[in-house]
ZAMARGU-4260 file (C-alpha; in steps of 0.2 Angstrom, whole numbers, plus 5000, padded with zeros to 4 digits):
<rodrens>
0) 5068/4892/4203 | 5082/4900/4212 | 5082/4916/4204 | 5065/4920/4205 | 5066/4915/4225
5) 5079/4929/4225 | 5072/4941/4217 | 5054/4941/4229 | 5068/4942/4243 | 5075/4957/4235
10) 5056/4962/4234 | 5052/4958/4251 | 5070/4969/4258 | 5065/4982/4248 | 5045/4983/4258
15) 5055/4981/4272 | 5068/4998/4270 | 5054/5007/4266 | 5045/5007/4280 | 5058/5010/4292
20) 5061/5025/4282 | 5045/5031/4282 | 5044/5026/4299 | 5059/5035/4302 | 5053/5051/4291
25) 5035/5051/4300 | 5044/5049/4318 | 5051/5065/4317 | 5032/5074/4317 | 5025/5064/4330
30) 5017/5072/4344 | 5009/5058/4351 | 5019/5046/4364 | 5006/5031/4360 | 5009/5033/4343
35) 5027/5033/4342 | 5028/5018/4352 | 5017/5009/4342 | 5030/5015/4325 | 5045/5010/4337
40) 5036/4992/4336 | 5032/4993/4319 | 5049/4998/4314 | 5055/4983/4322 | 5046/4970/4314
45) 5050/4979/4297 | 5068/4976/4303 | 5068/4955/4310 | 5058/4954/4293 | 5074/4963/4286
50) 5086/4953/4294 | 5077/4939/4289 | 5081/4942/4273 | 5098/4945/4274 | 5103/4926/4284
55) 5093/4917/4270 | 5098/4926/4253 | 5114/4922/4256 | 5108/4903/4250 | 5104/4913/4233
60) 5116/4925/4229 | 5133/4932/4238 | 5129/4948/4234 | 5120/4960/4247 | 5100/4959/4247
65) 5091/4976/4237 | 5085/4991/4249 | 5078/5006/4244 | 5088/5016/4232 | 5093/5034/4235
70) 5080/5044/4226 | 5064/5034/4232 | 5071/5039/4251 | 5071/5058/4244 | 5054/5055/4234
75) 5050/5047/4252 | 5053/5062/4261 | 5049/5074/4251 | 5029/5064/4250 | 5028/5067/4267
80) 5033/5083/4271 | 5020/5089/4257 | 5007/5080/4262 | 5009/5085/4281 | 5013/5104/4277
85) 4996/5111/4286 | 4991/5094/4292 | 5005/5084/4304 | 4992/5076/4316 | 4991/5060/4321
90) 4978/5054/4311 | 4985/5058/4294 | 5004/5052/4299 | 4993/5035/4301 | 4984/5037/4287
95) 5000/5041/4274 | 5007/5024/4283 | 4993/5015/4279 | 4993/5020/4261 | 5011/5015/4260
100) 5009/4998/4270 | 4992/4994/4259 | 5004/4997/4243 | 5017/4985/4249 | 5002/4970/4254
105) 4995/4970/4239 | 5011/4966/4230 | 5016/4955/4242 | 4997/4944/4240 | 5001/4947/4221
110) 5019/4942/4223 | 5012/4924/4233 | 4997/4921/4220 | 5008/4922/4207 | 5022/4911/4212
115) 5017/4901/4226 | 5021/4885/4215 | 5038/4888/4213 | 5044/4898/4231 | 5057/4889/4243
120) 5048/4887/4258 | 5059/4896/4270 | 5055/4911/4255 | 5037/4909/4253 | 5038/4909/4275
125) 5048/4928/4273 | 5035/4932/4260 | 5021/4926/4270 | 5025/4932/4287 | 5026/4952/4277
130) 5011/4951/4272 | 5003/4947/4287 | 5012/4960/4297 | 5007/4971/4284 | 4989/4968/4287
135) 4993/4968/4306 | 4998/4985/4305 | 4986/4993/4294 | 4972/4986/4310 | 4985/4995/4323
140) 4986/5011/4313 | 4967/5012/4309 | 4966/5017/4328 | 4976/5031/4325 | 4964/5039/4310
</rodrens>
């Protein structure tokens, strides 16, 4: 059970750091001030989730939680560059972020559904909050399509 909680904390932290990385990459292309403010808020939500993971992680391991690796960061950067080469509108940027966020929601819901009986309460709380935060993010991003 301890290792499953650790695995889930790692997955949540990877998702949160991937979200922060994507927002960092997309932010350089944003021209809409309102959208930029939204992305700042979303970034801080991911950062808060990562902070919470780090606080709880020490209960399960002496190591640091997993983050996105350099190759994933490069692939994310490259993907954003390619997909916005001809269209870097706010709508396109919102669409790209929504696609990544939806993948996070799917993975998070899967983790909840497959592990709800064995999760420690603090891990379950972080995972639930992460998924709900991402679902809220999609609703926010829809306004910019």
